[in-house]
C-alpha positions in Angstrom: 136.5 129.8 389.1 134.1 130.3 386.3 135.6 130.3 382.8 132.6 128.8 381.0 131.9 131.9 378.9 131.8 135.7 379.1 128.0 135.5 378.8 127.9 133.8 382.2 129.0 137.1 383.7 126.4 139.6 384.9 126.1 143.3 384.0 128.6 145.9 385.0 127.3 148.1 387.9 127.4 151.3 385.7 125.1 149.6 383.2 122.8 148.2 385.9 122.6 151.7 387.4 121.8 153.2 384.0 119.0 150.6 383.5 117.6 151.6 386.9 117.6 155.3 385.9 115.9 154.6 382.6 113.1 152.6 384.3 111.2 155.6 385.5 109.1 158.1 383.6 107.9 158.0 380.0 109.8 157.7 376.8 108.9 157.4 373.2 108.8 153.8 372.0 110.2 151.8 369.1 113.5 153.6 368.8 112.1 157.1 368.5 113.2 158.5 371.9 115.8 161.2 372.4 118.0 158.6 374.1 117.8 156.3 371.1 118.7 159.2 368.8 121.6 160.2 371.1 123.1 156.7 370.9 122.7 156.5 367.1 124.7 159.7 366.9 127.2 158.2 369.3 127.7 155.3 366.9 128.3 157.8 364.1 131.1 159.3 366.2 132.5 155.9 367.1 132.8 154.8 363.5 133.8 158.3 362.2 131.0 158.4 359.6 127.3 158.3 359.3 126.1 154.7 359.9 122.7 153.1 360.4 122.2 151.4 363.8 119.6 148.9 364.7 119.3 147.5 368.3 118.5 143.8 368.7 118.5 141.5 371.6 121.1 138.8 370.7 124.1 138.2 368.6 122.2 135.5 366.7 119.6 138.0 365.8 122.2 140.5 364.7 124.0 137.9 362.5 120.8 136.5 361.0 119.3 139.9 360.2 122.5 141.1 358.7 122.3 138.3 356.2 118.5 138.9 355.7 119.2 142.5 354.8 121.4 141.4 351.8 119.5 138.3 350.9 119.1 137.1 347.3 117.0 134.2 345.8 119.2 131.1 346.1 121.6 133.1 348.3 124.8 131.7 349.6 126.9 133.3 352.4 130.5 132.3 353.0 131.9 131.9 356.5 134.6 129.9 358.3 133.9 126.3 358.8 133.7 126.8 362.6 131.9 130.1 362.6 129.4 130.7 365.3 126.6 131.4 362.7 127.2 128.1 361.1 127.7 125.8 364.1 126.0 127.5 367.1 122.9 129.4 365.9 120.5 126.5 365.3 120.0 127.5 361.6 118.7 131.0 362.5 120.6 132.7 359.6 119.0 130.2 357.1 115.6 130.7 358.8 115.6 134.5 358.7 116.8 134.5 355.1 114.1 132.0 354.2 116.5 129.4 353.0 119.7 131.1 352.1 122.6 128.8 352.7 125.9 129.1 354.6 128.9 127.7 352.8 131.8 126.7 355.0 135.3 127.9 354.1 138.5 126.3 355.6 141.4 128.2 357.1 144.0 127.9 359.8 143.7 129.6 363.2 139.9 129.9 362.9 140.2 132.4 360.0 139.0 132.2 356.4 141.9 131.4 354.0 141.6 133.8 351.1 142.5 131.2 348.5 139.9 128.8 349.9 137.4 131.6 349.9 138.0 132.3 346.2 137.7 128.6 345.4 134.4 128.3 347.2 132.9 131.4 345.5 134.0 130.1 342.1 131.8 127.0 342.8 128.8 129.3 342.1 129.2 130.6 338.6 127.0 133.6 337.7 123.8 132.9 335.9 123.9 129.2 336.6 120.5 128.9 338.2 121.0 125.5 339.8 123.7 126.4 342.3 122.3 129.7 343.6 123.9 133.1 344.0 126.8 134.3 346.3 125.4 137.0 348.6 127.8 137.8 351.4 131.0 136.9 353.3 131.1 136.9 357.1 134.2 136.9 359.3 134.2 136.6 363.1 136.3 139.0 365.2 137.5 137.7 367.6 137.2 134.2 366.0 135.6 131.2 367.6 139.0 130.0 368.8 140.2 133.3 370.2 142.4 134.4 367.4 142.2 137.7 365.5 142.1 138.9 361.9 144.9 141.4 361.5 144.0 144.6 359.5 145.7 143.3 356.4 143.9 140.0 356.6 140.5 141.8 356.9 141.5 144.0 353.9 142.5 140.9 351.8 139.1 139.3 352.4 137.4 142.7 351.7 139.2 142.9 348.4 137.8 139.5 347.4 134.3 140.6 348.5 134.7 143.7 346.4 135.9 141.7 343.4 132.8 139.5 343.5 130.4 142.3 344.5 129.6 140.9 347.9 129.1 142.7 351.2 131.4 141.8 354.0 129.9 141.2 357.4 131.8 141.1 360.7 130.4 139.1 363.6 131.6 141.2 366.5 130.2 139.4 369.5 133.7 140.1 371.1 134.3 143.2 369.0 135.7 145.2 372.0 138.2 142.4 372.9 139.5 142.3 369.4 139.7 146.1 369.1 141.8 146.7 372.2 144.0 143.7 371.5 144.8 145.1 368.0 145.0 148.7 369.3 142.7 149.9 366.5 139.8 152.3 366.4 136.3 150.9 365.3 136.8 152.6 362.0 140.2 151.1 361.4 138.9 147.6 362.2 135.9 147.9 360.0 135.0 150.2 357.0 138.6 151.5 356.6 139.5 147.8 355.8 136.4 147.2 353.7 133.8 145.8 356.2 130.2 146.8 355.3 128.1 145.4 358.2 129.0 144.8 361.9 127.2 142.8 364.5 128.3 145.0 367.4 128.2 143.0 370.6 127.8 144.3 374.2 126.3 141.4 376.1 129.5 139.5 376.4 131.3 142.6 377.7 129.2 143.8 380.6 125.8 144.6 379.1 122.6 142.9 380.2 121.1 142.4 376.7 122.4 144.8 374.2 123.5 144.1 370.6 123.5 146.4 367.6 123.5 145.8 363.9 125.6 148.6 362.2 125.5 149.3 358.5 128.5 151.4 357.3 126.4 152.5 354.3 122.9 153.2 355.6 121.4 152.5 352.1 122.6 148.8 352.5 120.3 148.4 355.4 117.3 150.4 354.1 114.9 147.4 354.4 116.2 146.4 357.9 113.4 148.3 359.8 110.8 146.0 358.2 113.0 142.9 358.5 113.6 143.6 362.1 109.9 144.2 362.8 109.0 141.0 361.1 111.6 139.1 363.1 110.1 140.4 366.4 113.3 142.3 367.2 111.8 145.8 367.3 111.5 146.5 371.0 108.7 148.9 372.1 110.8 149.9 375.1 114.0 150.2 373.1 115.4 152.7 375.7 116.4 149.7 377.8 118.9 148.8 375.1 119.9 152.3 374.3 120.6 153.2 377.9 122.9 150.2 378.2 124.9 151.4 375.3 124.8 154.9 376.8 126.7 153.6 379.9 128.8 151.1 377.9 130.3 153.7 375.6 130.6 156.5 378.2 134.2 157.4 379.1 135.6 154.4 377.3 134.0 151.9 379.8 133.6 149.3 377.0 137.3 149.4 376.2 138.3 149.2 379.9 136.2 146.1 380.4 137.6 144.4 377.3 141.2 145.2 378.4 140.6 143.7 381.8 139.1 140.5 380.2 142.1 140.3 377.9 144.6 140.9 380.7 143.0 138.1 382.7 143.3 135.8 379.7 147.0 136.6 379.5 147.4 135.8 383.2 145.8 132.4 382.4 148.1 131.9 379.4 151.2 132.6 381.4 150.2 130.1 384.1 149.4 127.4 381.6 152.7 127.9 379.9 154.4 127.3 383.3 152.4 124.2 384.1 153.8 120.7 383.6 150.3 119.2 383.4 148.8 121.4 380.7 149.8 123.0 377.4 148.4 125.7 375.2 146.6 124.6 372.1 147.6 127.8 370.3 148.4 131.3 371.3 145.4 133.3 372.6 144.9 136.8 371.2 141.8 138.1 373.0 139.9 136.7 376.0 139.6 133.0 375.2 142.3 130.5 376.1 142.4 126.9 374.8 144.5 124.3 376.5 145.1 120.6 376.4 144.8 118.4 379.4 144.7 114.8 380.3 141.0 113.9 380.4 141.2 112.6 384.0 142.9 115.9 385.1 140.1 117.9 383.4 137.5 115.9 385.2 139.4 116.4 388.5 139.5 120.2 388.0 135.7 120.3 387.4 135.0 118.3 390.5 137.1 120.8 392.5 134.9 123.7 391.3 136.5 124.9 388.0 133.8 125.7 385.4 134.7 125.4 381.8 133.7 123.6 378.6 135.4 120.8 376.9 135.8 121.8 373.3 135.8 120.1 369.9 139.2 120.5 368.3 139.3 122.5 365.0 138.8 120.3 361.9 141.9 121.7 360.4 145.2 120.7 361.9 144.5 117.0 362.8 146.6 115.3 365.5 146.2 118.1 368.1 145.1 115.7 370.8 146.4 112.3 372.0 143.8 109.7 372.8 143.7 110.4 376.5 143.6 114.2 376.1 140.9 116.8 375.8 140.7 120.4 374.6 139.2 122.8 377.1 138.1 126.5 376.6 138.7 129.0 379.3 136.9 132.4 378.8 137.6 135.5 380.9 135.3 138.5 381.3 135.1 141.9 382.8 134.0 140.2 386.1 137.0 137.7 386.2 139.3 138.4 389.2 143.0 137.6 389.4 142.6 135.5 392.5 140.1 133.2 390.7 142.8 132.6 388.0 145.4 132.0 390.6 143.2 129.5 392.4 142.6 127.7 389.1 146.3 127.7 388.3 147.1 126.3 391.7 144.7 123.4 391.1 146.1 123.0 387.6 149.6 122.5 389.0 
């Protein structure tokens, strides 16, 4: 009954097998092998245009280097107040941009509110040297609380980005989960809605250690090869990331794994709705479910073997919890099985 996070799950057998196959023989290093080139072309097909793809090891590296690629002196990037890059990356985006700041933007349901975004950007008037320069906007898809930006919501933020001349970045650690939930193609969820850069995550969805930074306009990432090298993210044996994406993207495996994770989250949601001892905090839209429990009940579940995290409630929407209640996060993955959920729901009552 492990619902701590989808990064607790292992690697899918097809990806493990592909890693084993790639471990023999010789292959050109530093992203120059035939396999690397094959996967770069696969990303072109995936996004229905020529893109620039750079493999990295972690989502934090992808997010940080995305901002480093568009860095400006005194740079300021705008993201949701509870965004992963702001709250859970130990200052890495600031570190790799050599001091650029992250400006928090409020918004309900874990999503940037366009009006708040405009107001925050307007706090940095052009040519006023003391406040710095806006340099990027970042959205998280799926969000940190398991909600989704709908296509028109992405487009609305992209329009603001365009108005102010800012690139729009998407943190896609759970890109596949969002994609299948919205029933979109990668192109429809990104550049066709105005997204410029994507942190394309594989690790949370069955890969061992595979993330990609994707620039919809290769020119925007022209300095990334040097930035990535300086950040110690250029792997000599890059075939071990490329081969994971080879298996991950083959025959729609990545989409199948995401659909399974989302379906398991829906099973959890239905059980929680039926429980008299728990209630949903909000409606889940991907593979994260947040529910409210009496603290003693949450402690009891953990003692009986349920693994999950107690979660800080969002800063917006006060009054979510009573004094004796806690918010817990339950994350499903490709490895979650229905009987694990049923066992948890039985304990939940």
